[in-house]
C-alpha positions, 0 to 999 in steps of 0.5 A, spaced: 489 339 350 495 343 352 501 340 349 505 338 357 498 332 355 500 331 348 506 329 349 505 325 355 500 320 350 505 320 345 509 317 349 506 312 353 503 311 345 511 309 343 512 305 349 505 302 348 507 299 341 515 297 342 513 293 348 507 290 344 507 284 338 507 290 333 514 291 334 516 284 331 514 287 326 518 290 321 520 298 322 516 300 314 511 295 315 509 297 323 509 305 321 504 303 316 500 299 321 500 305 326 501 311 321 494 313 322 492 310 328 487 315 333 489 316 340 483 315 345 481 316 351 474 313 354 472 313 361 471 307 365 465 304 363 463 306 356 464 300 352 467 302 346 465 295 342 458 292 341 456 286 338 456 285 331 459 293 332 464 293 325 470 290 326 475 295 330 483 294 332 485 296 338 492 297 342 491 299 349 496 304 351 493 304 358 488 301 362 484 295 364 479 293 358 474 287 359 471 283 353 465 280 355 458 276 352 451 277 354 445 276 353 438 280 354 436 279 361 443 283 363 447 278 364 455 278 362 461 273 363 468 275 361 471 271 357 478 277 357 481 282 360 486 286 357 492 291 359 497 296 357 500 293 350 495 289 349 491 288 341 484 287 342 479 285 335 484 281 331 479 276 330 474 281 328 479 284 322 480 276 321 473 274 322 468 279 321 463 282 327 464 278 333 458 276 339 462 280 344 463 287 348 468 291 350 468 295 355 473 299 360 474 297 367 477 302 370 479 309 366 483 307 359 487 311 353 487 307 347 490 307 340 484 305 334 488 302 329 485 302 321 482 295 321 481 296 313 489 297 313 491 292 318 486 287 314 489 288 307 497 288 309 495 282 313 492 279 306 499 281 303 504 282 308 507 275 311 509 278 318 503 282 318 498 276 316 503 271 321 502 277 327 494 277 325 494 268 326 498 268 333 493 273 336 487 269 334 491 264 337 492 267 342 483 269 344 484 262 343 488 261 349 484 267 353 478 263 352 480 257 355 484 261 361 476 264 362 474 257 362 479 254 368 478 261 372 471 258 373 474 251 373 480 250 376 481 257 380 481 257 388 476 259 391 480 267 392 482 266 385 474 265 383 472 272 388 477 276 385 474 275 377 468 275 379 469 282 384 472 284 377 466 282 372 462 284 377 464 291 378 461 297 375 463 306 375 460 309 381 458 316 380 463 319 385 469 315 380 470 308 384 469 303 382 465 298 386 462 290 385 455 292 387 454 284 391 453 282 397 457 276 400 452 272 400 450 273 393 458 272 391 458 266 395 452 264 390 456 266 385 462 262 384 459 256 389 461 256 396 459 259 402 458 265 404 464 265 411 469 261 407 467 267 401 468 272 407 476 270 408 477 270 400 473 277 401 478 278 407 484 275 404 484 281 398 483 286 403 488 285 408 492 286 400 489 292 398 486 291 393 479 291 395 475 294 400 468 295 403 463 300 401 457 303 399 454 298 396 458 292 396 465 292 395 469 297 392 476 295 388 481 299 390 486 296 385 484 293 378 490 291 376 491 288 383 485 284 382 487 282 376 494 280 378 489 275 383 485 270 378 488 264 377 490 265 369 493 270 372 497 266 377 499 261 374 502 265 368 508 268 374 509 261 376 
């Protein structure tokens, strides 16, 4: 990695820390939390945490990440999407390994925090303990949002969420949900013509396009913004 690339990552790292909940910590304690953190660049589709791995805590510098549950037959359900300046892994730092996996939706840069340091500070520094409590509560709310997306979201919002849930990185680098409109209709519990209209709306917004196979996502963060929980947070 050349000096320019290192400087860019360092600038992005400083921005992500300042925009995250870590900015609420006293300066000296914040420096302890991030002092031995390790920046990591991962391609879309890669997995950094699998069911019951040792605890890890991650700050997203840039990109889009999904946390999902899976079953042995390969089916998955997304619990949470996370973007720049958001923390992942606080519940496992507090409560131990969790039965989830963490996957990069697009190329992503992460800051790997020292889970042991964070756990120790959470037990000895009230400001860190309160931060961990707040983040664990937010993760509960994220889970409720995921349930609400499926239960209350409009058809377009449900389609957007399922497209992100089903999308994978192709060898040519495209993010594609290898799914037919009929498959998508069955996934969201609607008729194919109605789903076709919803996909058409996303296409008109410049977020998706027809691909072989399936539907290519041109703007992952833009599609994410169409989900019920994100639309609600903007009102």
